[in-house]
C-alpha positions in Angstrom: 36.9 156.8 -181.7 40.3 156.3 -180.1 41.2 154.3 -177.1 44.4 154.0 -175.1 44.8 150.7 -173.4 47.0 150.7 -170.3 48.6 147.4 -169.5 50.2 146.9 -166.1 51.2 150.6 -165.5 52.5 150.7 -162.0 52.6 154.4 -161.4 49.4 156.0 -160.2 50.8 159.3 -161.3 51.5 158.1 -164.9 48.0 156.7 -165.1 46.5 159.9 -163.9 48.5 161.9 -166.4 47.4 159.6 -169.2 43.8 160.0 -168.2 44.2 163.8 -168.3 45.8 163.6 -171.7 43.0 161.3 -173.0 40.4 163.7 -171.7 42.1 166.5 -173.7 42.1 164.4 -176.8 38.6 163.0 -176.4 39.9 159.4 -176.1 38.7 156.5 -174.0 40.9 154.8 -171.4 40.9 151.1 -170.9 42.8 149.8 -167.9 44.1 146.2 -167.8 46.1 144.1 -165.4 47.2 145.9 -162.3 47.0 149.4 -163.8 45.4 151.5 -160.9 42.0 153.0 -161.3 41.1 156.5 -160.2 38.1 155.1 -158.4 40.2 152.8 -156.3 43.5 154.6 -155.8 43.3 158.2 -154.5 46.7 159.1 -156.1 45.3 158.4 -159.5 42.2 160.5 -158.8 44.4 163.4 -157.5 46.7 163.3 -160.5 43.7 163.0 -162.9 42.5 166.4 -161.7 38.9 165.4 -162.2 39.4 164.1 -165.8 38.3 160.6 -164.6 34.8 162.0 -164.5 34.9 163.0 -168.2 36.8 160.1 -169.8 35.1 156.9 -170.7 37.0 154.5 -168.4 36.7 150.8 -168.5 38.5 148.1 -166.6 39.5 144.7 -168.2 41.1 141.8 -166.3 43.3 140.9 -169.2 44.9 142.9 -172.0 43.7 140.4 -174.6 40.1 141.2 -173.6 40.7 144.9 -174.3 42.4 144.2 -177.6 39.6 141.9 -178.7 37.0 144.6 -177.7 38.9 147.2 -179.7 39.1 144.9 -182.7 35.4 144.2 -182.5 34.9 147.9 -182.8 37.0 148.0 -185.9 39.9 149.8 -184.3 43.5 149.4 -185.2 45.6 148.2 -182.3 49.1 149.6 -181.8 51.5 148.7 -179.0 54.1 150.9 -177.5 57.2 149.2 -176.1 60.9 149.8 -176.0 62.6 147.1 -178.1 65.2 147.1 -180.8 62.5 146.2 -183.3 60.2 149.1 -182.3 59.1 151.6 -185.0 59.3 155.2 -183.9 55.8 156.5 -183.5 56.5 159.6 -185.6 57.4 157.3 -188.6 54.4 155.0 -188.3 51.9 155.0 -191.2 48.7 152.9 -191.2 49.2 151.1 -194.5 
């Protein structure tokens, strides 16, 4: 099982696109913070193109709750952020 956790993503269009991508990959989508939900924000639903009805969506109030839930399921948690210390995703190995 794979889950993408979206933390404070402002753009409804980006969230909708990620939901569509997760649907294509068979991943779950967990929204945290102020990331908009397709069930509350029409722009997200429009951009999701119906994928919101096929993806397992869950809303968490705080990112830590989503991370704890992922760890409880035995999932590895990775974070994506632009920093000088970031590791390029194409070079990451789970070791």
